[in-house]
N, C-alpha and C positions, 0 to 999 in steps of 0.2 A: 372442411373439403379440402385438397391440396391437390389439385390436378396437375401441378406441373410435378410433383413427386413422381406419380408413377410413369411419366413421359420422361425425367432422368432417369430410373431406374431400367428402363429398356431401351435406352440408348448409349450409344458411347461415348457420345459427343462431352468435351471439357465442360465442367463447370465454369463459368466467367463470375458470378456473381452468387452472394450467398445471401438467404433471407433471416434476419434475425427476430426469432419468435417472440422472444421476451414477453410481454404482457398481452399479446397479439389475442388471446383469446378473452380475456377480461371486456367488461360489460363497460359502454362507453361511461358510464358514472365512475365508475370505478378505475378506469382510465385517467379521468381527469381528478380524481381525489388522489390517485397517486404522481401523476405530474405535479402537482401544488405540494405536496408532501416533500417530493426529491427536488424540488426544485427550492424550497425553504432549507433543506439539509444541503444542498449544494452551495448555496448562498451563505449558509452559516458558515459551512468549512472553507470556502473560500475567504469570507471576511476574517473569522478565527487565526488561519494560518497565515494570511498576509498582517496581521496585526504582530503578530509572532515574530516572525520575520523581520518587520519593520524595527520593532522594541529590542531585537535580539542585535541586531544590526547598528542601529543608534543611540542606545541608553549607553554610557559607559559603564555605569555600575552592574551591567551583564556582560562586560568584557573578561570571559574565562572558556574556557573548553567546553564547559558543559552547555551554555548557554551558544554559543558557536556552530555544537555538532544539532542543536536544539533547533535552529534555524534553519539548518539545511535539511532536516527532518520536514519542517514544516514546508521547504517548498520541494520535496520529493512527494510530500503530500499532494499537494496543490498539483503538480504533474500529473501523478496517480490516476486522482478524481477525474480530472480533466478529458484525461483518454477515454473513458467512458460514459460517462453522465451526461453531458450535452449531447450525444446523439443518441441516450435514451429516452431524456426528454423530448426530442425531436420526434422521436416514432411511436411518442406514447400521444402524438398528437397530429400526426400522420397516416395514412394507408400504405404509402410504400415504406417497405420496412428492408430492401434490399440494399447491400453495400458491395463495392466491386470485389474481385480479388486483390487488388493491390490496396483496398484500405484495409481491408479484413488483416492483410500481412504485415501494414504498418501498425493496425491498434493493436497486434498482437504484441510487437517486438515493440512496443513502448510499452506495455503492463509487464512483459519480462522484465527490460532496461531496467525502469522503475520498481517494480517489486524488490526484483535481487539486490538494486543497489541499497532499497530500503534494509534488507534481511539485515546487510552486510553492517549498514551504519549504525542498526540498534544494536549488535555486537560491540561496535567499538563504543558506543555510550557507553553500555555496561563495564567494559575494560577502562574506560574513563574515572567510573565511579568509583572502581577499583583500585584504581593508584591514588584519587584525592582522598577517599577512607583509611587505604591501608599503607600507602607512602606521602602520606601530604608533604614531609620535610624536600621530598624530590619531586612532587609533583610538577612545578612548574618547569623544572627540566625535563624531566618525562614526556608530560604532552605540552612541550611548545608550541607555538603558534605554527612552525612548519612541520611539525610532526603532524598538528593537528588539520592542514591544509593538505598533506600527504593521504590520510587517511581518509579523507572525504574523497579525493580524485580516485582511491584506488576502490574505493566502492562503486563509483560511477562507469570506472575502464572495467571493473569486474563486470558489474549489469549488463554495460554493452557488448563485451566479449560474449559473454554466457546467452544474452540474449541474442545473438547470432548463432549460435549451437543449437538453443531451442526452437528457432524460426525455423532452421532447416530439417529440425526432426521434425517438425510440425505439417511440412510442406513438402518431403522428400516425395513422396506418395503422390499420382493425379488424382485428380477429382472427378467423378464422372457417376455417382450418385446421389442421392435425397441431397440438397441445398439447403435446408432448412436447418437452423441452430438454433436449439433449444435453450437459449439463453440470450440476454439483453446484449452482451457484446461477445467479440471471436475469443472463447477461453481454446487453449490449445487440447485438453481432452476431449471436449466436445467435436472440435475439427477434425482431428485424428481422428476418429471414431466416422466421421462421413469420408475419408480417403477411399479409394480404390485399391484392392490388395489386402494383406493381411496387416492391419496397423500396431500387432501388438511388439513388434520391434523397437518402434517408435515411443511407444508409452513405456515400454520397458527401461529407455536409455532416459524419457523423460522423468521417470520415477528413481532412476539413478541420481540422476542430475538432483532434483529434488533432497534427496538424502543430503549430499552434499550443500546443497546451497539452504538447506533451512535447520539440518540436524548438526551442521559443522559451527555456525553462528550461534545455535541453541547451547550447544556443549561450552562454548565460551563464555557466553551469560551464564550459565548456570555455576562453572567454576568460579566467575568472577561473584557473583553472590553469595556461595558459600563461605568464601575465603572474607568477602566482608561481613558476611553474618559471624561468621568465628571470632572476627577483628572488634566487631562494635558490643558484643555480649562479653567479652574479655577485660575490656580496658575503657568503654565509653561510661557517661555517666547517664544519669536518666533521661536529661533531657536533650544531652546528645544523641542516647540513641532514638529516642523519638522523632528528631529535627533528621536524621540519616534514615529512619525506615519511613518516614514520610517521602522524601526525594527517590528513594529506593522502591517503593513501591507504586510511584506513577511509572517509570519505567516498565517496571516487571506488567504494569498492567496491559498498558501499551502494547508489551510483547506478545503477552497471552491473547490478543483481539487480535493481532496480525497472523500468529505462527499458527494459530487454533485454526483459522481461517483457511489459512494456504495450505498447510497441511492435507486438510481434510478433500481440498480442489486439486490437490497436484501427486498426494499418497494415497491416497483410496483407490481399490481396483474399479475399473467402470463397471463391473456389474454391483456395486452398489449405488452409483450414482441414478440421476433420475432430474426431469425438471424441477419437480417438488422439491428435490433438496437440492439441486445446485445453484440455484435463484439466492436462497436466503444464504448461502455461506461465500457466495459471490459479492451479494449485497454488503453482509459484512466488512470484506477486507477491499471492493473498492469504493465505499462512501461511508460506511460507520465509523470505520477504523481513523478515516483521515477526518472526520469530523470530531471524535473522541480525543484524538491525540492533542488540539492545542487545548480543548478543555479538561482534561486530565492532571497534564502539564500546570494549567494556570489557577485551578483552584486547590492543588494541592503543593503549591509553591508559594510562600510568601514575598518573596523577589519577586517574581512572575506579576504577583497580583499587584504589588506595589510600580512595579516597571509599567503594568496595561493603566494605572490611576495616573501617573505621570502622562501617559502619553494621552490619555484622553482629556485630561486636566489641562494641558496645553494647546489641544484642539477646541475645548471649549474657551478660552483665553482669548486664541485669536480671533476665535469666531466673534467673539465679545467685541475685541477694538475693532475690528473690519465694522461692525456695527453702530 
């Protein structure tokens, strides 16, 4: 029963807070199990991404554009997962699931900012692999440190600007109806559906924005890997092909995880959505993908595994010396 819902629908008062339904309808034992599971996944994601940031910024053997981008991807993943999961963990163990209007706006903006920046960065990482494989002699010149810094900064700037636009479109209409959000965080399509008036205009513009933000980088990624595939099949040795395929497969796996879930959330008609369909995809791109990214890159990359071994070895050695 939701007594507040009927009152809100029959009144013209402005909504000042939202209620994140999340896993509210689950039994206490189920919520306790989910809390333990998500806490473990969140801790693993933070630890793995933190380790990648540390080794890519401190290990001189990983001083290349690919690992420079990878370190920033891990930083984005930490930001992304921290905007949603800690709040969800709190709501799993408390009865109060309300969030203020300002908190909802802030959370949504951060999700937009980091999510869009990650989309752009994944495209730049694909371009980096294309230059490294197809233009190895000019790689150092094309992907200089200055260029890499500019590309990372441009992904952040685009995320900030695009986030402002998406935030405005999400909250342009007043809210005076139901304030229950059928998810564990303030996701734009669900929030827009709760606004007064016709939300179709905002939904159409967000859909068009998603086409630009998601499909444009996807075109660059597909084009880059098509040229990479053509290049390695025509001239690389069998051992060279295996190493190249391994590196590219890691990036493609990350891209498929992230883009598939984001496209479902922002490029599907609302008629195909529902709590049972939204939550799994929301979980996929807010916690599963940030957790899987470092695992995928670590276990499929010999240099990363070697760097992790050296980092952990130095830590064990320092601990032994202190004892």
